[in-house]
DSSP file (Angstrom, degrees, kcal/mol; ACC not computed):
  #  RESIDUE AA STRUCTURE BP1 BP2  ACC     N-H-->O    O-->H-N    N-H-->O    O-->H-N    TCO  KAPPA ALPHA  PHI   PSI    X-CA   Y-CA   Z-CA
    1    1 A M    >         0   0    0      0, 0.0     3,-1.5     0, 0.0     4,-0.1   0.000 360.0 360.0 360.0 145.3   17.3  -18.5    1.9
    2    2 A W  T 3   +     0   0    0      1,-0.2    69,-0.1    66,-0.2    64,-0.1  -0.275 360.0  14.4 -58.0 132.2   19.6  -15.9    0.5
    3    3 A G  T 3  S+     0   0    0     64,-0.1    -1,-0.2     1,-0.0    63,-0.1   0.522 100.8  95.4  84.5   6.9   20.5  -16.2   -3.2
    4    4 A E    <   +     0   0    0     -3,-1.5     2,-0.6     2,-0.0    -2,-0.1   0.204  41.3 128.1-116.2  17.2   17.7  -18.7   -4.1
    5    5 A N        +     0   0    0      1,-0.1    69,-0.0    59,-0.1    61,-0.0  -0.650  25.6 174.8 -80.9 116.7   14.9  -16.5   -5.4
    6    6 A K        +     0   0    0     -2,-0.6    -1,-0.1     2,-0.0     2,-0.1   0.290  40.2 116.8-101.8   7.7   13.7  -17.8   -8.8
    7    7 A M        -     0   0    0     57,-0.1     2,-0.5    58,-0.1   133,-0.1  -0.403  55.0-149.5 -78.0 153.7   10.8  -15.3   -9.2
    8    8 A N        -     0   0    0    131,-0.1   131,-0.5    -2,-0.1    -1,-0.1  -0.797  25.2-166.8-121.5  85.3   10.6  -12.8  -11.9
    9    9 A Y        -     0   0    0     -2,-0.5     2,-0.3   129,-0.1     3,-0.0  -0.309   8.4-139.2 -75.8 156.1    8.6   -9.9  -10.4
   10   10 A K    >   -     0   0    0      1,-0.1     3,-2.0    -2,-0.0    19,-0.3  -0.760  36.2 -80.8-109.6 159.0    7.1   -7.0  -12.3
   11   11 A H  T 3  S+     0   0    0     -2,-0.3    19,-0.2     1,-0.3    -1,-0.1  -0.384 118.4  16.8 -56.0 131.5    7.0   -3.3  -11.3
   12   12 A N  T 3  S+     0   0    0     17,-4.0    -1,-0.3     1,-0.3    18,-0.1   0.457  84.6 152.5  80.7   5.5    4.1   -2.7   -8.9
   13   13 A D    <   -     0   0    0     -3,-2.0    16,-2.2    16,-0.3     2,-0.4  -0.449  47.8-123.2 -62.1 137.1    3.7   -6.4   -7.9
   14   14 A K  E     +A   28   0A   0     14,-0.2    62,-2.7    62,-0.1     2,-0.3  -0.727  44.2 168.3 -84.0 129.5    2.3   -6.7   -4.4
   15   15 A V  E     -AB  27  75A   0     12,-2.2    12,-0.9    -2,-0.4     2,-0.3  -0.846  31.4-142.5-136.4 168.3    4.6   -8.8   -2.2
   16   16 A T  E     + B   0  74A   0     58,-2.4    58,-2.3    -2,-0.3     2,-0.3  -0.921  30.7 156.1-125.3 157.8    5.4   -9.9    1.3
   17   17 A A  E     -A   24   0A   0      7,-2.0     7,-3.6    -2,-0.3     2,-0.5  -0.974  41.0-114.7-165.2 171.7    8.9  -10.4    2.8
   18   18 A I  E     -AB  23  71A   0     53,-2.5    53,-2.7    -2,-0.3     2,-0.5  -0.990  29.2-172.9-120.3 119.7   11.0  -10.4    5.9
   19   19 A I  E >  S-AB  22  70A   0      3,-2.4     3,-2.5    -2,-0.5    51,-0.2  -0.965  74.1 -18.9-115.3 122.6   13.6   -7.7    6.0
   20   20 A Y  T 3  S-     0   0    0     49,-2.7    -1,-0.2    -2,-0.5    50,-0.1   0.833 129.0 -53.0  50.4  36.4   16.2   -7.8    8.9
   21   21 A G  T 3  S+     0   0    0     48,-0.3     2,-0.5     1,-0.2    -1,-0.3   0.420 112.2 122.6  82.8  -1.8   13.8  -10.2   10.7
   22   22 A T  E <   -A   19   0A   0     -3,-2.5    -3,-2.4     2,-0.0     2,-0.4  -0.842  62.7-129.1 -96.8 123.8   10.8   -7.8   10.4
   23   23 A E  E     -A   18   0A   0     -2,-0.5     2,-0.6    -5,-0.2    -5,-0.2  -0.571  18.9-160.3 -73.9 126.2    7.8   -9.2    8.7
   24   24 A I  E     +A   17   0A   0     -7,-3.6    -7,-2.0    -2,-0.4     3,-0.1  -0.935  18.6 168.7-109.6 112.4    6.5   -7.0    5.9
   25   25 A K  E     +     0   0A   0     -2,-0.6     2,-0.5     1,-0.2    -1,-0.1   0.636  68.6  49.7 -99.0 -16.8    2.9   -7.7    5.0
   26   26 A D  E    S+     0   0A   0     -9,-0.1    16,-0.5     2,-0.0     2,-0.3  -0.903  77.1 121.6-128.5 102.5    2.2   -4.7    2.8
   27   27 A A  E     -A   15   0A   0    -12,-0.9   -12,-2.2    -2,-0.5     2,-0.3  -0.977  37.3-153.1-154.9 162.2    4.8   -4.0    0.1
   28   28 A R  E     -AC  14  40A   0     12,-2.0    12,-3.3    -2,-0.3     2,-0.5  -0.974  24.7-114.3-138.7 153.7    5.2   -3.6   -3.7
   29   29 A I  E     - C   0  39A   0    -16,-2.2   -17,-4.0    -2,-0.3     2,-0.4  -0.760  27.6-169.8 -87.5 129.9    8.1   -4.1   -6.1
   30   30 A S  E     - C   0  38A   0      8,-2.3     8,-2.2    -2,-0.5     2,-0.5  -0.984   4.1-162.2-117.0 132.9    9.4   -1.0   -7.8
   31   31 A I  E     - C   0  37A   0     -2,-0.4   -20,-0.1     6,-0.2    -2,-0.0  -0.964  14.0-144.1-117.8 120.4   11.9   -1.4  -10.6
   32   32 A D    >   -     0   0    0      4,-2.5     3,-2.1    -2,-0.5   -21,-0.0  -0.073  34.9 -88.7 -77.6-179.7   13.9    1.7  -11.5
   33   33 A S  T 3  S+     0   0    0      1,-0.3    -1,-0.1     2,-0.1    -2,-0.0   0.643 127.4  55.3 -66.5 -14.7   15.1    2.9  -15.0
   34   34 A Y  T 3  S-     0   0    0      2,-0.1    -1,-0.3     0, 0.0    -2,-0.0   0.397 120.5-106.4 -95.7   1.3   18.3    0.8  -14.6
   35   35 A G  S <  S+     0   0    0     -3,-2.1    -2,-0.1     1,-0.3    -4,-0.0   0.584  71.6 145.7  84.7  10.5   16.4   -2.4  -13.9
   36   36 A I        -     0   0    0     29,-0.0    -4,-2.5     1,-0.0    -1,-0.3  -0.711  40.8-140.4 -83.6 125.6   17.2   -2.4  -10.2
   37   37 A P  E     -C   31   0A   0      0, 0.0    24,-2.8     0, 0.0     2,-0.3  -0.592  19.0-173.4 -88.5 150.5   14.4   -3.8   -8.1
   38   38 A F  E     -CD  30  60A   0     -8,-2.2    -8,-2.3    22,-0.2     2,-0.7  -0.974  25.0-130.6-135.6 148.8   13.3   -2.4   -4.7
   39   39 A I  E     -CD  29  59A   0     20,-2.6    20,-1.7    -2,-0.3     2,-0.5  -0.921  26.9-156.9 -98.0 115.0   10.8   -3.5   -2.0
   40   40 A C  E     +CD  28  58A   0    -12,-3.3   -12,-2.0    -2,-0.7     2,-0.3  -0.819  32.2 133.6 -95.7 130.1    8.7   -0.4   -1.2
   41   41 A Q  E     - D   0  57A   0     16,-1.9    16,-2.7    -2,-0.5   -14,-0.1  -0.919  58.3-111.3-162.8 178.5    7.0   -0.6    2.2
   42   42 A N  S    S+     0   0    0    -16,-0.5     3,-0.1    -2,-0.3   -15,-0.1   0.240  96.1  59.6-110.4  12.5    6.4    1.5    5.4
   43   43 A L  S    S+     0   0    0      1,-0.3     2,-0.4    14,-0.1    -1,-0.1   0.817  97.5  36.2-112.4 -38.9    8.5   -0.2    8.0
   44   44 A I        -     0   0    0    -22,-0.1    -1,-0.3    13,-0.0     2,-0.2  -0.971  65.0-141.7-130.3 125.5   12.2   -0.2    7.2
   45   45 A G        +     0   0    0     -2,-0.4     2,-0.2    12,-0.1    14,-0.1  -0.521  36.1 140.4 -80.1 148.5   14.3    2.4    5.4
   46   46 A G        -     0   0    0     12,-0.7     2,-0.4    -2,-0.2    13,-0.2  -0.519  59.5 -14.1-151.7-138.6   17.1    1.4    3.0
   47   47 A C  S    S-     0   0    0     -2,-0.2     2,-0.1     1,-0.1    -1,-0.1  -0.643  74.8-118.9 -79.5 132.1   18.3    2.7   -0.3
   48   48 A D        -     0   0    0     -2,-0.4     2,-0.3    11,-0.1    -1,-0.1  -0.430  23.7-166.2 -78.0 144.2   15.9    5.1   -1.9
   49   49 A V        -     0   0    0     -2,-0.1     3,-0.2     1,-0.1   -18,-0.0  -0.933  27.3-125.8-119.3 148.9   14.2    4.7   -5.3
   50   50 A N  S    S+     0   0    0     -2,-0.3     2,-1.0     1,-0.2    -1,-0.1   0.916 102.4  50.9 -61.2 -44.4   12.4    7.6   -7.0
   51   51 A D        +     0   0    0      1,-0.1    -1,-0.2     2,-0.1   -11,-0.1  -0.781  58.7 167.5-101.1  93.9    9.1    5.7   -7.4
   52   52 A K    >   -     0   0    0     -2,-1.0     3,-2.1    -3,-0.2    -1,-0.1   0.355  47.7-126.0 -86.5   6.4    8.2    4.4   -3.9
   53   53 A L  T 3  S-     0   0    0      1,-0.3     3,-0.1     3,-0.1    -2,-0.1   0.803  72.0 -49.3  56.5  33.1    4.6    3.6   -5.2
   54   54 A G  T 3  S+     0   0    0      1,-0.3    -1,-0.3     2,-0.0     2,-0.2   0.409 111.7 121.1  89.5  -2.1    3.1    5.6   -2.3
   55   55 A Y    <   -     0   0    0     -3,-2.1    -1,-0.3     1,-0.1   -13,-0.2  -0.494  65.4-129.0 -92.1 164.9    5.1    4.0    0.4
   56   56 A K  S    S+     0   0    0     -2,-0.2     2,-0.3    -3,-0.1   -14,-0.2   0.856  84.5  28.2 -80.3 -38.5    7.5    5.7    2.9
   57   57 A Y  E     -D   41   0A   0    -16,-2.7   -16,-1.9    -5,-0.1     2,-0.3  -0.784  58.7-158.2-125.1 163.9   10.6    3.5    2.4
   58   58 A S  E     -D   40   0A   0     -2,-0.3   -12,-0.7   -18,-0.2     2,-0.4  -0.989   6.1-153.9-139.9 150.5   12.3    1.3   -0.2
   59   59 A W  E     -D   39   0A   0    -20,-1.7   -20,-2.6    -2,-0.3     2,-0.1  -0.988  21.9-129.0-126.8 120.6   14.9   -1.5    0.1
   60   60 A R  E     -D   38   0A   0     -2,-0.4     2,-0.3   -22,-0.2   -22,-0.2  -0.437  24.8-170.1 -73.9 139.6   17.2   -2.2   -2.7
   61   61 A L        -     0   0    0    -24,-2.8     6,-0.2    -2,-0.1     2,-0.1  -0.777  29.9 -97.8-117.1 165.8   17.5   -5.8   -4.1
   62   62 A N    >   -     0   0    0      4,-2.9     3,-2.4    -2,-0.3     4,-0.1  -0.394  47.2 -98.5 -72.6 163.6   20.0   -7.3   -6.5
   63   63 A K  T 3  S+     0   0    0      1,-0.3    -1,-0.1     2,-0.2    -2,-0.0   0.738 126.9  58.0 -60.3 -21.9   18.7   -7.7  -10.1
   64   64 A D  T 3  S-     0   0    0      2,-0.1    -1,-0.3   -27,-0.1   -57,-0.1   0.198 122.1-108.3 -92.3  17.0   17.8  -11.3   -9.3
   65   65 A F  S <  S+     0   0    0     -3,-2.4     2,-0.3     1,-0.2    -2,-0.2   0.790  79.2 124.5  64.5  32.6   15.6  -10.1   -6.5
   66   66 A T        +     0   0    0     -4,-0.1    -4,-2.9   -63,-0.1    -1,-0.2  -0.820  29.4 167.4-118.1 160.9   17.9  -11.3   -3.7
   67   67 A D    >   -     0   0    0      3,-0.5     3,-1.7    -2,-0.3   -64,-0.1  -0.872  40.4-124.6-166.1 139.1   19.5   -9.6   -0.7
   68   68 A P  T 3  S+     0   0    0      0, 0.0   -66,-0.2     0, 0.0    -1,-0.0   0.750 113.3  48.1 -62.7 -21.8   21.3  -11.2    2.3
   69   69 A D  T 3  S+     0   0    0    -49,-0.1   -49,-2.7   -50,-0.0     2,-0.5   0.375 100.6  78.2 -98.6   4.1   19.0   -9.3    4.7
   70   70 A V  E <   +B   19   0A   0     -3,-1.7    -3,-0.5   -51,-0.2     2,-0.3  -0.958  55.3 169.1-118.2 127.0   15.7  -10.2    2.8
   71   71 A T  E     +B   18   0A   0    -53,-2.7   -53,-2.5    -2,-0.5   -69,-0.0  -0.890  56.3  23.5-128.6 162.7   14.1  -13.6    3.2
   72   72 A D  E     +     0   0A   0     -2,-0.3     2,-0.5     1,-0.2    -1,-0.1   0.804  69.0 174.1  56.0  36.5   10.8  -15.1    2.2
   73   73 A L  E     +     0   0A   0    -56,-0.1     2,-0.3    -3,-0.1   -56,-0.2  -0.638  16.5 147.0 -73.4 122.8   10.1  -12.7   -0.6
   74   74 A K  E     -B   16   0A   0    -58,-2.3   -58,-2.4    -2,-0.5     3,-0.1  -0.989  52.4 -81.9-154.6 159.8    6.9  -13.8   -2.4
   75   75 A L  E     -B   15   0A   0     -2,-0.3   -60,-0.3   -60,-0.2     2,-0.2  -0.352  57.0 -99.4 -61.7 142.7    3.9  -12.6   -4.2
   76   76 A F        -     0   0    0    -62,-2.7     2,-0.7   -49,-0.1    60,-0.4  -0.449  33.6-132.1 -64.3 130.5    1.1  -11.5   -2.0
   77   77 A E        -     0   0    0     -2,-0.2     2,-0.2    58,-0.1    -1,-0.1  -0.792  19.6-138.4 -89.0 117.0   -1.6  -14.2   -1.6
   78   78 A K        +     0   0    0     -2,-0.7     2,-0.3    55,-0.1    55,-0.2  -0.487  31.1 164.9 -74.2 143.5   -5.1  -12.7   -2.2
   79   79 A N    >   -     0   0    0     -2,-0.2     3,-1.1    53,-0.1     4,-0.3  -0.903  53.2 -89.0-148.1 176.9   -7.8  -13.9    0.2
   80   80 A W  G >  S+     0   0    0     -2,-0.3     3,-0.6     1,-0.3    43,-0.1   0.773 123.4  56.0 -65.3 -26.0  -11.4  -12.8    1.2
   81   81 A D  G 3  S+     0   0    0      1,-0.2    -1,-0.3    42,-0.0    -3,-0.0   0.726 113.7  40.0 -76.3 -21.2  -10.0  -10.6    4.0
   82   82 A T  G <  S+     0   0    0     -3,-1.1    -1,-0.2    -5,-0.1    -2,-0.2   0.220  82.5 143.5-111.4  13.6   -7.8   -8.6    1.5
   83   83 A L    <   +     0   0    0     -3,-0.6     2,-0.3    -4,-0.3    -3,-0.1  -0.244  24.4 176.2 -55.3 137.2  -10.3   -8.5   -1.4
   84   84 A E    >   -     0   0    0     16,-0.0     3,-2.2    22,-0.0    14,-0.2  -0.969  39.3 -78.4-143.2 159.3  -10.1   -5.2   -3.3
   85   85 A A  T 3  S+     0   0    0     -2,-0.3    14,-0.2     1,-0.3     3,-0.1  -0.289 116.6  36.3 -55.4 136.9  -11.7   -3.5   -6.3
   86   86 A G  T 3  S+     0   0    0     12,-3.0    -1,-0.3     1,-0.4    13,-0.1   0.147  86.0 126.0 101.3 -18.3  -10.0   -4.9   -9.5
   87   87 A D    <   -     0   0    0     -3,-2.2    11,-2.9    11,-0.1     2,-0.5  -0.284  58.4-125.2 -66.8 160.5   -9.6   -8.4   -8.2
   88   88 A I  E     -E   97   0B   0     46,-0.4    46,-2.9     9,-0.2     2,-0.4  -0.940  15.1-152.5-113.5 129.5  -11.0  -11.3  -10.2
   89   89 A I  E     -EF  96 133B   0      7,-3.0     7,-2.3    -2,-0.5     2,-0.4  -0.814  11.6-154.2 -98.0 139.8  -13.5  -13.8   -8.8
   90   90 A I  E     +EF  95 132B   0     42,-3.0    42,-2.2    -2,-0.4     2,-0.4  -0.957  17.8 171.4-120.1 134.0  -13.5  -17.3  -10.3
   91   91 A S  E >  S-E   94   0B   0      3,-2.5     3,-2.4    -2,-0.4    40,-0.1  -0.949  77.1 -22.3-139.7 118.4  -16.5  -19.8  -10.4
   92   92 A S  T 3  S-     0   0    0     -2,-0.4     3,-0.1     1,-0.3    39,-0.1   0.847 126.9 -51.9  50.6  39.1  -16.3  -23.0  -12.4
   93   93 A G  T 3  S+     0   0    0      1,-0.3    -1,-0.3     0, 0.0     2,-0.3   0.240 114.3 116.9  85.7 -13.4  -13.6  -21.4  -14.6
   94   94 A A  E <   -E   91   0B   0     -3,-2.4    -3,-2.5    17,-0.0     2,-0.3  -0.649  54.8-141.9 -88.7 146.9  -15.7  -18.3  -15.4
   95   95 A E  E     -E   90   0B   0     -2,-0.3    17,-3.3    -5,-0.2     2,-0.3  -0.851  16.8-176.3-114.0 144.6  -14.3  -14.9  -14.2
   96   96 A A  E     -E   89   0B   0     -7,-2.3    -7,-3.0    -2,-0.3     2,-0.4  -0.971  25.5-120.9-133.4 150.0  -16.0  -11.8  -12.8
   97   97 A L  E     -E   88   0B   0     13,-0.4    12,-2.4    -2,-0.3     2,-0.6  -0.745  17.9-129.6 -93.1 134.7  -14.5   -8.5  -11.8
   98   98 A V  E     +G  108   0C   0    -11,-2.9   -12,-3.0    -2,-0.4    10,-0.3  -0.756  28.3 178.7 -80.4 120.8  -14.8   -7.1   -8.3
   99   99 A I  E     -     0   0C   0      8,-3.2     2,-0.3    -2,-0.6     9,-0.2   0.843  61.5  -1.2 -94.3 -40.5  -16.1   -3.5   -8.7
  100  100 A D  E     -G  107   0C   0      7,-1.3     7,-2.5   -16,-0.1     2,-0.4  -0.985  62.0-148.9-151.3 154.5  -16.4   -2.3   -5.1
  101  101 A V  E     -G  106   0C   0     -2,-0.3     5,-0.2     5,-0.2   -16,-0.1  -0.994   9.6-177.2-134.1 133.3  -15.7   -3.7   -1.6
  102  102 A L        -     0   0    0      3,-3.1     3,-0.4    -2,-0.4    -2,-0.0  -0.691  52.4 -87.3-111.4 171.6  -17.3   -3.1    1.8
  103  103 A P  S    S+     0   0    0      0, 0.0     3,-0.0     0, 0.0    -2,-0.0   0.855 122.9  12.4 -52.6 -39.5  -16.1   -4.8    5.0
  104  104 A N  S    S+     0   0    0     19,-0.0    19,-2.3    18,-0.0    20,-0.4   0.349 127.8  39.9-121.5   6.2  -18.3   -7.9    4.6
  105  105 A S  E     - H   0 122C   0     -3,-0.4    -3,-3.1    17,-0.3     2,-0.3  -0.934  57.0-157.5-149.0 169.6  -19.6   -7.7    1.0
  106  106 A F  E     -GH 101 121C   0     15,-2.5    15,-2.8    -2,-0.3     2,-0.5  -0.991  18.5-127.2-150.4 154.2  -18.6   -6.8   -2.6
  107  107 A L  E     -GH 100 120C   0     -7,-2.5    -8,-3.2    -2,-0.3    -7,-1.3  -0.900  34.2-175.8-101.6 129.4  -20.1   -5.8   -5.9
  108  108 A R  E     -GH  98 119C   0     11,-1.9    10,-3.0    -2,-0.5    11,-0.9  -0.848  23.0-116.9-124.4 162.7  -19.1   -7.9   -8.8
  109  109 A S  E     - H   0 117C   0    -12,-2.4     8,-0.2    -2,-0.3     5,-0.2  -0.285  49.1 -80.1 -79.4 174.5  -19.6   -7.9  -12.5
  110  110 A Y  E >   - H   0 113C   0      6,-1.8     3,-1.6     3,-0.9   -13,-0.4  -0.448  59.6 -91.1 -67.0 152.6  -21.4  -10.7  -14.4
  111  111 A F  T 3  S+     0   0    0      1,-0.3   -15,-0.2   -15,-0.1    -1,-0.1  -0.516 113.2   7.7 -66.1 135.7  -19.3  -13.7  -15.0
  112  112 A R  T 3  S+     0   0    0    -17,-3.3     2,-0.3    -2,-0.2    -1,-0.3   0.466 119.2  81.5  70.0   5.4  -17.6  -13.3  -18.5
  113  113 A E  E X   +H  110   0C   0     -3,-1.6     3,-1.1   -18,-0.3    -3,-0.9  -0.705  49.2 173.2-141.3  86.1  -18.9   -9.7  -18.8
  114  114 A F  E 3  S+     0   0C   0     -2,-0.3    -1,-0.1     1,-0.2    -3,-0.0   0.680  73.0  65.8 -69.0 -19.2  -16.7   -7.2  -16.9
  115  115 A K  E 3  S+     0   0C   0     -6,-0.1     2,-0.5     1,-0.1    -1,-0.2   0.628  93.3  65.7 -82.0 -13.0  -18.5   -4.1  -18.2
  116  116 A L  E <  S-     0   0C   0     -3,-1.1    -6,-1.8    -6,-0.1     2,-0.2  -0.935  77.5-134.0-115.9 127.6  -21.8   -4.9  -16.4
  117  117 A S  E     -H  109   0C   0     -2,-0.5    -8,-0.3    -8,-0.2    -2,-0.0  -0.525  20.9-175.3 -75.9 146.5  -22.4   -4.9  -12.7
  118  118 A C  E     -     0   0C   0    -10,-3.0     2,-0.3     1,-0.3    -9,-0.2   0.841  43.6 -54.5-106.5 -69.5  -24.3   -7.8  -11.4
  119  119 A N  E     -H  108   0C   0    -11,-0.9   -11,-1.9   -10,-0.1     2,-0.4  -0.981  47.8 -87.5-168.3 167.1  -25.1   -7.7   -7.6
  120  120 A W  E     -H  107   0C   0     -2,-0.3     2,-0.3   -13,-0.2   -13,-0.2  -0.734  42.7-172.8 -86.9 139.9  -23.7   -7.3   -4.1
  121  121 A Y  E     -H  106   0C   0    -15,-2.8   -15,-2.5    -2,-0.4     2,-0.2  -0.977  23.6-120.4-132.5 146.1  -22.6  -10.6   -2.5
  122  122 A S  E  >  -H  105   0C   0     -2,-0.3     4,-2.0   -17,-0.2   -17,-0.3  -0.559  24.0-124.8 -79.0 152.5  -21.5  -11.3    1.1
  123  123 A K  H  > S+     0   0    0    -19,-2.3     4,-2.3     1,-0.2     5,-0.2   0.876 113.5  55.4 -64.5 -36.1  -18.0  -12.8    1.4
  124  124 A K  H  > S+     0   0    0    -20,-0.4     4,-2.6     1,-0.2    -1,-0.2   0.899 106.5  50.8 -62.5 -40.1  -19.5  -15.7    3.3
  125  125 A E  H  > S+     0   0    0      2,-0.2     4,-1.8     1,-0.2    -2,-0.2   0.920 109.6  50.0 -62.3 -44.3  -21.9  -16.4    0.4
  126  126 A A  H  <>S+     0   0    0     -4,-2.0     5,-2.3     1,-0.2     4,-0.5   0.910 111.7  48.1 -61.4 -43.0  -19.0  -16.4   -2.0
  127  127 A I  H ><5S+     0   0    0     -4,-2.3     3,-1.3     1,-0.2    -2,-0.2   0.925 111.2  50.1 -63.7 -44.6  -17.0  -18.8    0.1
  128  128 A S  H 3<5S+     0   0    0     -4,-2.6    -1,-0.2     1,-0.3    -2,-0.2   0.800 107.9  54.3 -66.0 -28.0  -20.0  -21.1    0.5
  129  129 A Q  T 3<5S-     0   0    0     -4,-1.8    -1,-0.3    -5,-0.2    -2,-0.2   0.557 117.2-115.5 -80.4  -8.3  -20.5  -21.0   -3.3
  130  130 A G  T < 5 +     0   0    0     -3,-1.3   -38,-0.2    -4,-0.5    -3,-0.2   0.646  58.6 158.9  83.7  15.4  -16.9  -22.2   -3.8
  131  131 A W      < -     0   0    0     -5,-2.3     2,-0.3    -6,-0.2    -1,-0.2  -0.414  20.5-163.0 -69.8 148.7  -15.8  -19.0   -5.5
  132  132 A T  E     -F   90   0B   0    -42,-2.2   -42,-3.0    -2,-0.1     2,-0.5  -0.823  18.9-115.3-126.9 168.5  -12.1  -18.2   -5.4
  133  133 A I  E     -F   89   0B   0     -2,-0.3   -44,-0.2   -44,-0.2     2,-0.2  -0.916  32.6-117.7-107.5 128.6   -9.9  -15.2   -6.0
  134  134 A K        -     0   0    0    -46,-2.9   -46,-0.4    -2,-0.5     2,-0.2  -0.454  30.4-139.4 -66.0 129.5   -7.5  -15.2   -9.0
  135  135 A Q        -     0   0    0     -2,-0.2     2,-0.1     1,-0.1   -58,-0.1  -0.611  19.4-105.2 -89.3 150.2   -3.9  -15.0   -7.8
  136  136 A S        -     0   0    0    -60,-0.4    -1,-0.1    -2,-0.2   -61,-0.1  -0.463  32.6-154.9 -68.7 144.8   -1.3  -12.9   -9.6
  137  137 A T        -     0   0    0     -2,-0.1     3,-0.1     3,-0.0     2,-0.0  -0.991  16.0-121.3-124.0 132.2    1.2  -14.9  -11.6
  138  138 A P        -     0   0    0      0, 0.0     2,-0.2     0, 0.0  -129,-0.1  -0.360  32.9-104.4 -69.4 149.5    4.7  -13.5  -12.3
  139  139 A E        -     0   0    0   -131,-0.5     2,-0.4     1,-0.1  -131,-0.1  -0.495  32.9-119.7 -71.2 141.2    5.7  -13.2  -15.9
  140  140 A T        -     0   0    0     -2,-0.2     2,-0.3    -3,-0.1    -1,-0.1  -0.686  26.8-119.1 -81.0 131.3    8.1  -15.8  -17.2
  141  141 A E        -     0   0    0     -2,-0.4    11,-3.0    10,-0.0    12,-0.5  -0.559  40.5-165.3 -71.0 131.4   11.4  -14.4  -18.4
  142  142 A T  E     -I  151   0D   0     -2,-0.3     2,-0.4     9,-0.3     9,-0.2  -0.757  20.1-152.2-120.9 164.6   11.8  -15.2  -22.1
  143  143 A I  E     -I  150   0D   0      7,-2.5     7,-2.6    -2,-0.3     2,-0.5  -0.991  16.7-139.9-132.2 140.8   14.5  -15.2  -24.7
  144  144 A E  E     +I  149   0D   0     -2,-0.4     2,-0.4     5,-0.2     5,-0.2  -0.891  21.6 174.5-108.9 130.3   13.8  -14.7  -28.5
  145  145 A I  E >  S-I  148   0D   0      3,-2.8     3,-2.0    -2,-0.5    -2,-0.0  -0.990  72.0 -15.8-134.9 124.0   15.6  -16.8  -31.1
  146  146 A A  T 3  S-     0   0    0     -2,-0.4    -1,-0.1     1,-0.3     3,-0.1   0.864 128.9 -52.0  51.2  41.3   14.8  -16.6  -34.8
  147  147 A G  T 3  S+     0   0    0      1,-0.2     2,-0.4     0, 0.0    -1,-0.3   0.496 116.6 109.7  79.5   3.4   11.5  -14.9  -34.1
  148  148 A K  E <   -I  145   0D   0     -3,-2.0    -3,-2.8     2,-0.0     2,-0.4  -0.906  61.2-134.9-114.9 143.4   10.3  -17.5  -31.5
  149  149 A R  E     +I  144   0D   0     -2,-0.4     2,-0.3    -5,-0.2    -5,-0.2  -0.791  24.1 179.1-100.4 137.3   10.0  -16.9  -27.8
  150  150 A Y  E     -I  143   0D   0     -7,-2.6    -7,-2.5    -2,-0.4     2,-0.3  -0.947  39.4 -95.2-131.9 152.2   11.3  -19.5  -25.2
  151  151 A S  E  >  -I  142   0D   0     -2,-0.3     4,-2.7    -9,-0.2    -9,-0.3  -0.523  31.7-142.0 -63.3 127.2   11.4  -19.6  -21.4
  152  152 A K  H  > S+     0   0    0    -11,-3.0     4,-2.6    -2,-0.3     5,-0.2   0.906 100.4  50.8 -60.8 -41.8   14.8  -18.4  -20.5
  153  153 A E  H  > S+     0   0    0    -12,-0.5     4,-1.9     1,-0.2    -1,-0.2   0.929 113.0  44.4 -62.9 -45.9   15.1  -20.9  -17.6
  154  154 A E  H  > S+     0   0    0      2,-0.2     4,-2.4     1,-0.2    -2,-0.2   0.891 113.2  52.0 -65.8 -39.4   14.1  -23.8  -19.9
  155  155 A F  H  X S+     0   0    0     -4,-2.7     4,-1.7     1,-0.2    -2,-0.2   0.922 109.5  49.1 -62.1 -44.9   16.5  -22.6  -22.6
  156  156 A E  H  X S+     0   0    0     -4,-2.6     4,-0.7     1,-0.2    -1,-0.2   0.880 112.0  48.8 -65.1 -37.3   19.4  -22.4  -20.2
  157  157 A K  H >< S+     0   0    0     -4,-1.9     3,-0.6     1,-0.2     4,-0.3   0.931 113.0  47.6 -63.6 -45.7   18.7  -25.9  -18.9
  158  158 A A  H 3< S+     0   0    0     -4,-2.4    -2,-0.2     1,-0.2    -1,-0.2   0.764 120.4  36.5 -69.8 -26.0   18.5  -27.3  -22.4
  159  159 A T  H >< S+     0   0    0     -4,-1.7     3,-1.5    -5,-0.2    -1,-0.2   0.361  82.3 103.5-110.1   5.5   21.7  -25.6  -23.7
  160  160 A K  T << S+     0   0    0     -4,-0.7    -1,-0.1    -3,-0.6    -2,-0.1   0.799  87.3  43.2 -61.9 -28.8   24.0  -25.8  -20.6
  161  161 A D  T 3  S+     0   0    0     -4,-0.3    -1,-0.3    -3,-0.2     2,-0.1   0.391  85.4 120.4 -98.6   3.8   26.1  -28.6  -22.0
  162  162 A L    <   -     0   0    0     -3,-1.5     2,-0.4     1,-0.0    -3,-0.1  -0.417  54.2-142.4 -69.1 142.5   26.4  -27.3  -25.5
  163  163 A K        -     0   0    0     -2,-0.1     2,-0.1     1,-0.0    -2,-0.1  -0.830  23.9-103.0-105.0 145.9   29.9  -26.6  -26.7
  164  164 A E        -     0   0    0     -2,-0.4     2,-0.5     1,-0.1    -1,-0.0  -0.426  30.2-136.8 -67.2 136.3   30.9  -23.7  -28.9
  165  165 A V              0   0    0     -2,-0.1    -1,-0.1     1,-0.1     0, 0.0  -0.838 360.0 360.0 -96.2 130.9   31.4  -24.5  -32.6
  166  166 A K              0   0    0     -2,-0.5    -1,-0.1     0, 0.0    -2,-0.0   0.396 360.0 360.0-113.3 360.0   34.4  -22.8  -34.2
């Protein structure tokens, strides 16, 4: 719903969205030098940003990542069909780096050792072993007070009823 996006996206985050009723499955967030965010994608033209991140079009958002014509803006969910080099595979809490991807298989590093390649695995094998793909997590917006960092959202909740001392 318009005006309810609580996410704090970063420049180059991969996202999905609906713009003017058109589902956008391949897009990235671009944030210009003024802090204005844009959804860069190849389907719908809008307001231009200098860095379209390789896409044809960009759509301007408000600084809080909302727009009345944009709904369902969310981080892209990684899955075995969208696996790409650079993704992280997780098994029993240990992480391995995806080095290369073919249509039905991938080359990964050793778990806990990203610098050494291990072996090629089929995607079906990975699924049967219970491996998962690490999802991107947005950065939490923070505020610094007296050298300590706090979640901006939690700080605002905790201080909303404070009265100014004169």
